VOPAGU-2260 file (C-alpha; in pm, 1 decimal, decimal comma):
REM VOPAGU-2260
SITE   aa  ch    i         X         Y         Z
SITE  UNK   A    0   -2062,3   -4792,8   -1589,7
SITE  UNK   A    1   -1940,6   -4562,4   -1308,1
SITE  UNK   A    2   -2187,4   -4315,0   -1156,6
SITE  UNK   A    3   -2027,0   -3970,2   -1108,1
SITE  UNK   A    4   -2021,4   -3796,5    -772,3
SITE  UNK   A    5   -2199,6   -3467,2    -694,8
SITE  UNK   A    6   -2099,2   -3192,0    -942,6
SITE  UNK   A    7   -2227,4   -2955,1   -1207,9
SITE  UNK   A    8   -2288,2   -3069,5   -1565,7
SITE  UNK   A    9   -2442,2   -2918,2   -1876,4
SITE  UNK   A   10   -2817,3   -2962,8   -1831,4
SITE  UNK   A   11   -2928,2   -3259,0   -2046,5
SITE  UNK   A   12   -3269,7   -3093,0   -2083,4
SITE  UNK   A   13   -3148,3   -2738,0   -2156,2
SITE  UNK   A   14   -2797,3   -2691,9   -2292,2
SITE  UNK   A   15   -2812,2   -2318,7   -2212,0
SITE  UNK   A   16   -2761,5   -2386,0   -1841,2
SITE  UNK   A   17   -2579,6   -2601,4   -1586,7
SITE  UNK   A   18   -2768,7   -2848,3   -1365,9
SITE  UNK   A   19   -2655,0   -3001,0   -1036,0
SITE  UNK   A   20   -2610,9   -3382,0   -1021,3
SITE  UNK   A   21   -2623,0   -3490,9    -654,9
SITE  UNK   A   22   -2454,0   -3824,0    -716,4
SITE  UNK   A   23   -2783,6   -4010,8    -750,6
SITE  UNK   A   24   -3012,3   -3799,3    -966,3
SITE  UNK   A   25   -3056,0   -3461,9   -1133,2
SITE  UNK   A   26   -3177,9   -3187,9    -897,9
SITE  UNK   A   27   -3372,3   -2868,8    -959,5
SITE  UNK   A   28   -3063,4   -2652,8    -891,8
SITE  UNK   A   29   -2953,1   -2473,5   -1208,7
SITE  UNK   A   30   -2707,0   -2199,9   -1305,7
SITE  UNK   A   31   -2704,0   -1989,2   -1623,2
SITE  UNK   A   32   -2443,4   -2087,8   -1878,7
SITE  UNK   A   33   -2358,6   -1727,2   -1953,8
SITE  UNK   A   34   -1991,8   -1755,3   -2033,1
SITE  UNK   A   35   -1743,3   -1574,3   -2253,3
SITE  UNK   A   36   -1587,2   -1771,8   -2539,8
SITE  UNK   A   37   -1260,6   -1806,6   -2345,9
SITE  UNK   A   38   -1428,8   -1953,8   -2040,6
SITE  UNK   A   39   -1661,5   -2167,3   -2251,9
SITE  UNK   A   40   -1367,1   -2321,0   -2433,0
SITE  UNK   A   41   -1209,7   -2407,5   -2099,4
SITE  UNK   A   42   -1530,4   -2574,6   -1981,5
SITE  UNK   A   43   -1549,1   -2793,0   -2292,5
SITE  UNK   A   44   -1191,4   -2920,3   -2277,7
SITE  UNK   A   45   -1185,7   -3299,1   -2314,0
SITE  UNK   A   46   -1171,0   -3475,6   -1981,0
SITE  UNK   A   47   -1299,0   -3788,3   -1819,1
SITE  UNK   A   48   -1630,2   -3874,0   -1989,7
SITE  UNK   A   49   -1886,9   -4048,1   -1774,3
SITE  UNK   A   50   -2196,3   -4219,4   -1920,9
SITE  UNK   A   51   -2511,5   -4274,3   -1722,9
SITE  UNK   A   52   -2881,5   -4322,2   -1788,6
SITE  UNK   A   53   -3124,8   -4030,5   -1776,7
SITE  UNK   A   54   -3477,0   -4052,4   -1647,6
SITE  UNK   A   55   -3602,4   -4115,7   -2002,0
SITE  UNK   A   56   -3370,2   -4422,6   -2022,1
SITE  UNK   A   57   -3137,2   -4258,7   -2276,9
SITE  UNK   A   58   -2761,3   -4274,0   -2231,3
SITE  UNK   A   59   -2605,7   -3931,6   -2177,0
SITE  UNK   A   60   -2240,9   -3819,1   -2169,2
SITE  UNK   A   61   -2242,7   -3462,5   -2021,8
SITE  UNK   A   62   -1968,2   -3206,1   -2019,6
SITE  UNK   A   63   -1824,8   -3144,7   -1676,0
SITE  UNK   A   64   -1855,7   -2782,5   -1566,1
SITE  UNK   A   65   -1540,3   -2596,3   -1459,8
SITE  UNK   A   66   -1713,7   -2281,8   -1339,8
SITE  UNK   A   67   -1556,7   -2040,4   -1093,5
SITE  UNK   A   68   -1778,7   -1927,4    -808,3
SITE  UNK   A   69   -1721,8   -1625,6    -585,2
SITE  UNK   A   70   -1862,0   -1579,6    -236,3
SITE  UNK   A   71   -1955,8   -1220,0    -162,6
SITE  UNK   A   72   -2069,5    -991,8     117,6
SITE  UNK   A   73   -2323,1    -715,2      54,7
SITE  UNK   A   74   -2193,0    -387,8     193,5
SITE  UNK   A   75   -2201,6     -14,1     128,3
SITE  UNK   A   76   -1991,5      48,0    -181,4
SITE  UNK   A   77   -1624,0     108,9    -111,2
SITE  UNK   A   78   -1627,6      44,5     262,8
SITE  UNK   A   79   -1273,5     -48,9     369,0
SITE  UNK   A   80   -1408,6    -275,9     644,8
SITE  UNK   A   81   -1640,9    -470,4     413,8
SITE  UNK   A   82   -1476,3    -806,4     486,6
SITE  UNK   A   83   -1419,5    -765,6     859,6
SITE  UNK   A   84   -1703,2    -998,0     957,2
SITE  UNK   A   85   -1699,4   -1209,2     641,5
SITE  UNK   A   86   -1753,3   -1583,7     669,2
SITE  UNK   A   87   -1784,3   -1812,8     373,2
SITE  UNK   A   88   -2058,2   -2013,4     544,7
SITE  UNK   A   89   -2289,0   -1712,2     553,9
SITE  UNK   A   90   -2188,2   -1559,0     220,9
SITE  UNK   A   91   -2382,0   -1545,4    -105,6
SITE  UNK   A   92   -2243,6   -1740,1    -403,2
SITE  UNK   A   93   -2238,1   -1624,0    -765,9
SITE  UNK   A   94   -2102,5   -1768,2   -1089,3
SITE  UNK   A   95   -1802,4   -1574,7   -1223,2
SITE  UNK   A   96   -1814,7   -1550,2   -1602,0
SITE  UNK   A   97   -1610,5   -1231,4   -1659,4
SITE  UNK   A   98   -1283,0   -1242,4   -1852,7
SITE  UNK   A   99   -1085,7   -1090,7   -1561,5
SITE  UNK   A  100    -975,2   -1325,1   -1285,6
SITE  UNK   A  101   -1158,2   -1267,7    -955,4
SITE  UNK   A  102    -961,6   -1121,7    -662,9
SITE  UNK   A  103   -1035,3   -1117,8    -289,2
SITE  UNK   A  104   -1155,1    -769,1    -192,2
SITE  UNK   A  105   -1274,2    -688,8    -545,9
SITE  UNK   A  106   -1600,9    -493,1    -574,0
SITE  UNK   A  107   -1865,4    -632,3    -810,4
SITE  UNK   A  108   -2229,3    -575,5    -903,7
SITE  UNK   A  109   -2449,2    -880,4    -851,6
SITE  UNK   A  110   -2823,7    -953,9    -872,6
SITE  UNK   A  111   -2993,0    -906,7    -537,7
SITE  UNK   A  112   -3350,0    -900,7    -410,5
SITE  UNK   A  113   -3396,3    -542,0    -529,9
SITE  UNK   A  114   -3198,0    -552,4    -852,1
SITE  UNK   A  115   -2822,6    -508,0    -896,1
SITE  UNK   A  116   -2634,6    -435,7    -574,4
SITE  UNK   A  117   -2267,6    -379,3    -485,1
SITE  UNK   A  118   -2084,7    -659,4    -307,4
SITE  UNK   A  119   -1724,5    -743,4    -225,6
SITE  UNK   A  120   -1557,5   -1075,1    -306,4
SITE  UNK   A  121   -1457,2   -1257,2      10,9
SITE  UNK   A  122   -1368,1   -1605,4    -118,0
SITE  UNK   A  123   -1325,8   -1797,4    -443,8
SITE  UNK   A  124   -1430,4   -2155,6    -505,6
SITE  UNK   A  125   -1620,7   -2392,2    -731,4
SITE  UNK   A  126   -1988,8   -2476,1    -766,6
SITE  UNK   A  127   -1933,1   -2778,9    -545,7
SITE  UNK   A  128   -1845,8   -2538,8    -262,3
SITE  UNK   A  129   -2187,0   -2378,2    -307,8
SITE  UNK   A  130   -2351,4   -2710,9    -215,2
SITE  UNK   A  131   -2573,0   -2724,8    -521,0
SITE  UNK   A  132   -2770,2   -2404,3    -465,0
SITE  UNK   A  133   -2909,0   -2219,3    -765,6
SITE  UNK   A  134   -2644,8   -1969,4    -875,2
SITE  UNK   A  135   -2686,3   -1635,2   -1047,8
SITE  UNK   A  136   -2404,6   -1470,2   -1239,8
SITE  UNK   A  137   -2189,2   -1173,1   -1139,9
SITE  UNK   A  138   -2309,2    -879,3   -1349,4
SITE  UNK   A  139   -1997,6    -661,1   -1374,2
SITE  UNK   A  140   -1696,0    -520,9   -1194,8
SITE  UNK   A  141   -1717,4    -191,2   -1005,1
SITE  UNK   A  142   -1475,4      60,7   -1155,5
SITE  UNK   A  143   -1220,8     254,7    -952,7
SITE  UNK   A  144   -1393,6     579,8   -1050,4
SITE  UNK   A  145   -1717,9     451,8    -894,3
SITE  UNK   A  146   -1529,7     363,8    -574,2
SITE  UNK   A  147   -1367,3     708,3    -568,9
SITE  UNK   A  148   -1706,9     873,6    -615,2
SITE  UNK   A  149   -1854,9     672,0    -328,5
SITE  UNK   A  150   -1565,7     771,4    -100,7
SITE  UNK   A  151   -1605,1    1138,3    -196,1
SITE  UNK   A  152   -1979,3    1128,3    -121,7
SITE  UNK   A  153   -1900,8     999,0     227,9
SITE  UNK   A  154   -1645,4    1275,0     276,8
SITE  UNK   A  155   -1357,8    1028,2     303,1
SITE  UNK   A  156   -1015,9    1058,6     138,8
SITE  UNK   A  157    -953,6     804,0    -133,0
SITE  UNK   A  158    -836,4     483,1      27,7
SITE  UNK   A  159    -525,4     448,0    -187,5
SITE  UNK   A  160    -281,4     533,6      87,8
SITE  UNK   A  161     -91,6     354,8     361,6
SITE  UNK   A  162    -229,8     280,3     707,9
SITE  UNK   A  163      10,7     404,1     974,7
SITE  UNK   A  164     -24,6     310,7    1338,7
SITE  UNK   A  165     -43,7     604,8    1576,3
SITE  UNK   A  166     219,5     570,9    1848,8
SITE  UNK   A  167     174,3     626,5    2222,6
SITE  UNK   A  168    -189,3     513,2    2233,3
SITE  UNK   A  169    -144,0     325,9    2562,3
SITE  UNK   A  170    -231,6     633,4    2769,7
SITE  UNK   A  171    -547,5     700,8    2569,5
SITE  UNK   A  172    -728,3     366,2    2580,3
SITE  UNK   A  173   -1038,0     513,8    2744,1
SITE  UNK   A  174   -1071,5     764,0    2461,5
SITE  UNK   A  175   -1013,4     500,9    2195,0
SITE  UNK   A  176   -1245,3     244,2    2348,3
SITE  UNK   A  177   -1517,8     478,8    2461,3
SITE  UNK   A  178   -1545,6     751,8    2201,2
SITE  UNK   A  179   -1424,5     621,7    1866,5
SITE  UNK   A  180   -1641,6     449,1    1611,5
SITE  UNK   A  181   -1453,4     219,4    1379,1
SITE  UNK   A  182   -1406,3     501,1    1126,0
SITE  UNK   A  183   -1328,9     847,9    1252,3
SITE  UNK   A  184   -1181,5    1175,1    1128,4
SITE  UNK   A  185    -844,4    1246,8    1289,9
SITE  UNK   A  186    -693,5    1594,8    1317,7
SITE  UNK   A  187    -317,6    1625,8    1268,6
SITE  UNK   A  188    -192,9    1891,8    1509,5
SITE  UNK   A  189     166,1    2031,0    1496,3
SITE  UNK   A  190     343,9    2128,8    1816,7
SITE  UNK   A  191     553,5    2446,3    1837,2
SITE  UNK   A  192     858,0    2274,1    1981,2
SITE  UNK   A  193    1029,9    2007,0    1777,8
SITE  UNK   A  194     862,8    1834,7    1484,6
SITE  UNK   A  195     607,6    1616,3    1660,7
SITE  UNK   A  196     255,3    1585,7    1520,4
SITE  UNK   A  197     -28,5    1485,8    1752,3
SITE  UNK   A  198    -334,7    1292,4    1641,9
SITE  UNK   A  199    -653,9    1435,6    1794,2
SITE  UNK   A  200   -1015,6    1322,0    1782,5
SITE  UNK   A  201   -1286,7    1571,7    1880,1
SITE  UNK   A  202   -1010,3    1790,9    2017,8
SITE  UNK   A  203    -873,8    1516,2    2243,3
SITE  UNK   A  204    -523,6    1382,0    2205,7
SITE  UNK   A  205    -501,7    1011,8    2117,8
SITE  UNK   A  206    -132,8     966,9    2024,4
SITE  UNK   A  207     141,8    1080,0    1788,4
SITE  UNK   A  208     230,3    1031,7    1421,8
SITE  UNK   A  209     542,3     817,4    1367,9
SITE  UNK   A  210     854,0    1040,5    1356,6
SITE  UNK   A  211     948,6     974,1     992,9
SITE  UNK   A  212     614,1    1103,9     864,9
SITE  UNK   A  213     578,3    1372,8    1131,6
SITE  UNK   A  214     913,9    1529,3    1040,0
SITE  UNK   A  215     800,8    1586,0     682,5
SITE  UNK   A  216     447,4    1697,5     762,9
SITE  UNK   A  217     517,2    1928,2    1056,7
SITE  UNK   A  218     638,1    2238,6     864,8
SITE  UNK   A  219     328,1    2239,6     641,9
SITE  UNK   A  220      86,2    2179,3     929,3
SITE  UNK   A  221     252,1    2452,0    1134,6
SITE  UNK   A  222     235,7    2698,1     842,2
SITE  UNK   A  223    -135,0    2620,9     795,3
SITE  UNK   A  224    -204,6    2695,4    1158,1
SITE  UNK   A  225      -6,8    3020,0    1145,6
SITE  UNK   A  226    -203,1    3122,1     835,9
SITE  UNK   A  227    -535,7    3058,2    1011,9
SITE  UNK   A  228    -625,3    2770,7     780,4
SITE  UNK   A  229    -839,4    2475,7     891,8
SITE  UNK   A  230    -657,6    2173,0    1032,5
SITE  UNK   A  231    -572,2    1875,6     813,1
SITE  UNK   A  232    -807,0    1583,9     874,6
SITE  UNK   A  233    -733,8    1224,6     771,5
SITE  UNK   A  234    -933,3     904,1     788,3
SITE  UNK   A  235    -870,4     703,5    1104,5
SITE  UNK   A  236    -961,4     348,9    1195,1
SITE  UNK   A  237    -984,7     203,6    1545,5
SITE  UNK   A  238    -860,6    -156,3    1555,3
SITE  UNK   A  239    -810,3    -429,9    1809,0
SITE  UNK   A  240    -451,0    -454,6    1927,3
SITE  UNK   A  241    -214,1    -714,8    2066,5
SITE  UNK   A  242     -25,9    -510,3    2326,2
SITE  UNK   A  243    -307,8    -265,2    2395,9
SITE  UNK   A  244    -679,8    -331,5    2367,2
SITE  UNK   A  245    -738,3     -75,6    2090,7
SITE  UNK   A  246    -501,6     113,2    1867,9
SITE  UNK   A  247    -557,2     375,2    1599,1
SITE  UNK   A  248    -435,0     377,4    1239,6
SITE  UNK   A  249    -454,9     672,7    1000,6
SITE  UNK   A  250    -461,8     666,7     622,0
SITE  UNK   A  251    -179,2     868,9     466,7
SITE  UNK   A  252    -115,4     888,5      89,4
SITE  UNK   A  253     132,0     624,1     -15,7
SITE  UNK   A  254     496,2     692,8     -92,2
SITE  UNK   A  255     436,4     778,7    -458,5
SITE  UNK   A  256     172,1    1040,4    -374,2
SITE  UNK   A  257     299,6    1168,4     -39,5
SITE  UNK   A  258     502,5    1460,4    -177,3
SITE  UNK   A  259     213,9    1571,8    -397,3
SITE  UNK   A  260     -21,2    1553,8    -100,0
SITE  UNK   A  261     206,3    1776,0     108,4
SITE  UNK   A  262     213,8    2027,5    -176,4
SITE  UNK   A  263    -165,2    2022,1    -205,3
SITE  UNK   A  264    -222,7    2106,8     161,6
SITE  UNK   A  265      56,2    2367,6     185,7
SITE  UNK   A  266     -54,7    2733,5     226,1
SITE  UNK   A  267     -16,1    2961,3     -74,5
SITE  UNK   A  268     337,4    3090,4     -99,9
SITE  UNK   A  269     473,4    2823,9     135,9
SITE  UNK   A  270     819,3    2686,6      64,0
SITE  UNK   A  271     936,5    2375,7     242,5
SITE  UNK   A  272    1211,0    2481,4     485,0
SITE  UNK   A  273    1534,2    2293,0     446,0
SITE  UNK   A  274    1716,2    2169,5     756,3
SITE  UNK   A  275    2049,5    2333,3     830,7
SITE  UNK   A  276    2214,8    1995,9     849,1
SITE  UNK   A  277    2132,1    1664,1     686,8
SITE  UNK   A  278    2279,2    1323,0     742,5
SITE  UNK   A  279    2453,5    1182,2     437,0
SITE  UNK   A  280    2537,9     815,9     381,1
SITE  UNK   A  281    2871,8     748,4     213,9
SITE  UNK   A  282    2922,7     424,1      23,5
SITE  UNK   A  283    3183,0     187,5    -122,7
SITE  UNK   A  284    3374,3     199,3     208,0
SITE  UNK   A  285    3512,1    -154,7     163,6
SITE  UNK   A  286    3681,6     -33,2    -152,2
SITE  UNK   A  287    3875,2     237,1      35,7
SITE  UNK   A  288    3984,9      63,7     358,3
SITE  UNK   A  289    4352,4     165,9     323,0
SITE  UNK   A  290    4258,9     533,1     276,3
SITE  UNK   A  291    4012,9     520,5     565,8
SITE  UNK   A  292    4276,3     366,7     793,1
SITE  UNK   A  293    4517,2     653,5     723,0
SITE  UNK   A  294    4247,5     916,6     772,4
SITE  UNK   A  295    4129,2     752,5    1094,6
SITE  UNK   A  296    4482,5     765,8    1229,4
SITE  UNK   A  297    4493,3    1138,9    1156,5
SITE  UNK   A  298    4136,3    1254,9    1224,5
SITE  UNK   A  299    3955,3     975,3    1407,2
SITE  UNK   A  300    3963,1    1140,0    1749,2
SITE  UNK   A  301    3792,5    1457,9    1627,8
SITE  UNK   A  302    3437,0    1499,3    1753,0
SITE  UNK   A  303    3314,7    1795,2    1544,5
SITE  UNK   A  304    3404,8    1660,2    1202,7
SITE  UNK   A  305    3646,2    1770,1     934,7
SITE  UNK   A  306    3537,7    1909,7     599,0
SITE  UNK   A  307    3572,9    1684,3     294,5
SITE  UNK   A  308    3534,5    1774,5     -72,9
SITE  UNK   A  309    3343,1    1609,0    -355,3
SITE  UNK   A  310    3457,3    1561,2    -712,0
SITE  UNK   A  311    3165,2    1490,0    -945,3
SITE  UNK   A  312    3195,3    1246,0   -1230,9
SITE  UNK   A  313    2967,5     984,9   -1389,5
SITE  UNK   A  314    2918,2     617,0   -1316,1
SITE  UNK   A  315    3140,1     439,4   -1572,4
SITE  UNK   A  316    2947,9     116,4   -1630,2
SITE  UNK   A  317    2667,1    -113,5   -1523,0
SITE  UNK   A  318    2303,5     -37,4   -1456,2
SITE  UNK   A  319    2372,1     324,2   -1358,1
SITE  UNK   A  320    2622,4     407,4   -1632,0
SITE  UNK   A  321    2617,8     779,1   -1708,4
SITE  UNK   A  322    2448,7     876,8   -1380,0
SITE  UNK   A  323    2616,7    1133,0   -1150,2
SITE  UNK   A  324    2868,2     995,9    -900,2
SITE  UNK   A  325    3058,4    1185,9    -635,0
SITE  UNK   A  326    3410,1    1092,1    -520,0
SITE  UNK   A  327    3453,8    1204,1    -158,1
SITE  UNK   A  328    3807,5    1327,1     -90,8
SITE  UNK   A  329    4018,8    1454,3     197,2
SITE  UNK   A  330    4383,9    1554,5     177,9
SITE  UNK   A  331    4377,2    1458,3    -189,0
SITE  UNK   A  332    4267,6    1102,3    -102,7
SITE  UNK   A  333    3939,6     946,1    -214,6
SITE  UNK   A  334    3783,8     748,0      70,0
SITE  UNK   A  335    3412,3     708,5     -18,9
SITE  UNK   A  336    3152,3     759,2    -291,7
SITE  UNK   A  337    2809,7     906,8    -351,9
SITE  UNK   A  338    2670,5     689,2    -628,3
SITE  UNK   A  339    2345,5     632,2    -813,0
SITE  UNK   A  340    2294,6     286,5    -662,4
SITE  UNK   A  341    2239,9     453,1    -321,0
SITE  UNK   A  342    2061,3     786,5    -382,8
SITE  UNK   A  343    1996,8     861,5     -15,1
SITE  UNK   A  344    2033,5    1232,1      61,0
SITE  UNK   A  345    2304,4    1300,7    -194,7
SITE  UNK   A  346    2074,2    1431,9    -469,9
SITE  UNK   A  347    2036,7    1760,6    -280,2
SITE  UNK   A  348    2415,0    1778,0    -243,1
SITE  UNK   A  349    2453,7    1732,5    -619,6
SITE  UNK   A  350    2185,5    1995,7    -691,9
SITE  UNK   A  351    2365,1    2248,0    -469,0
SITE  UNK   A  352    2693,4    2187,4    -651,6
SITE  UNK   A  353    2522,6    2227,2    -988,8
SITE  UNK   A  354    2371,4    2556,8    -868,9
SITE  UNK   A  355    2716,7    2682,7    -769,2
SITE  UNK   A  356    2640,7    2710,5    -396,3
SITE  UNK   A  357    2763,5    2389,4    -231,6
SITE  UNK   A  358    2734,2    2337,2     139,6
SITE  UNK   A  359    2990,2    2169,2     366,3
SITE  UNK   A  360    3033,7    1793,0     399,2
SITE  UNK   A  361    3166,4    1719,7     747,6
SITE  UNK   A  362    3301,8    1374,2     826,0
SITE  UNK   A  363    3457,7    1185,0    1112,7
SITE  UNK   A  364    3594,8     834,9    1106,9
SITE  UNK   A  365    3549,4     518,2    1309,8
SITE  UNK   A  366    3725,8     187,8    1352,9
SITE  UNK   A  367    3573,1    -133,7    1483,0
SITE  UNK   A  368    3725,1    -483,6    1481,0
SITE  UNK   A  369    3969,4    -402,7    1206,6
SITE  UNK   A  370    3712,8    -230,0     981,3
SITE  UNK   A  371    3707,5     141,9     908,5
SITE  UNK   A  372    3419,3     369,0     819,3
SITE  UNK   A  373    3291,4     724,3     832,3
SITE  UNK   A  374    2993,5     928,6     949,8
SITE  UNK   A  375    2894,1    1231,3     742,1
SITE  UNK   A  376    2670,9    1536,2     782,5
SITE  UNK   A  377    2590,9    1788,0     509,8
SITE  UNK   A  378    2551,4    2147,5     623,4
SITE  UNK   A  379    2328,1    2310,5     369,2
SITE  UNK   A  380    2427,2    2642,7     210,8
SITE  UNK   A  381    2298,9    2933,2     418,0
SITE  UNK   A  382    2190,7    3267,4     265,7
SITE  UNK   A  383    2419,2    3565,7     329,7
SITE  UNK   A  384    2345,1    3782,7     630,9
SITE  UNK   A  385    2056,8    4021,5     571,8
SITE  UNK   A  386    1888,2    3802,0     310,7
SITE  UNK   A  387    1584,7    3579,3     372,9
């Protein structure tokens, strides 16, 4: 008869709970056997059966427990830094008996000293990892609505966005190191010249928003300031850096919600200004190398661009069959395409054509190591003189 090593088994004295076998004898460490039918079935799957003698000299063949245990940290509900100082060695362990699979960073309600308390999952293991301590069960998950409510009560935006690093923080290390707590409200300030947006804390400059985001935000922020509206504040987070001691990240709504966020902070009556000229990427250039070679020979040396035309049709087949497609032509020759597989910047061009007020597509050509290509810029339609 082989004696099993340390592990959890169904308690031979109380089948409603698990009891810890330390490899020599039963211990006083127990865990409730509060499991859903799905988990219970998994725990009772046939496996290696080990017989050994109980204290009352009877032979017992226990079921081996296959419980999942989560290690949690107690923190204020919804804090984004809840796991920053997490260590499994100092964490609290709880039996997971919910039907959902546990996830790192998931918020749960667990029994604490003063009743149920919120905690965040920092690690996942087995009862053996808990070293035989008495385990209580996770009570429930914390819903997203509860997390949103907690964030709103703290005056924070919902943390469902993207963290962007503020650029140019090297000159502001004293401000970042000396004045910022870990979480801080950051003002987004638009400058009059260009499209740059400065990040400021307590009125002091700490860096700049990355250009791609700043370009889109600047017109709205500038209009708010002109209208006498309060500045836009976003959640910031001071973090340790690699190249500088401290850097700053700000939480911006993610890509799916970014446009809606801009609309929500825009002043009443504001319309997003459209640039006078937009870059446009032309595609399928490998397909039209002969045409590009001829056009390069004729127009390649021009520096201000030559106007091309677009004939709209539909994609004939494949994944994008039936979607709009533009054939880009010059001198009656097609040399590139605007197609649904690459919808970068051409949707506005298509919309202008559909509205009967197309702008101008200006192109010039290049040649490099036997390959030919083209650069393109779309000059948006401008209102007639005297009209806004």
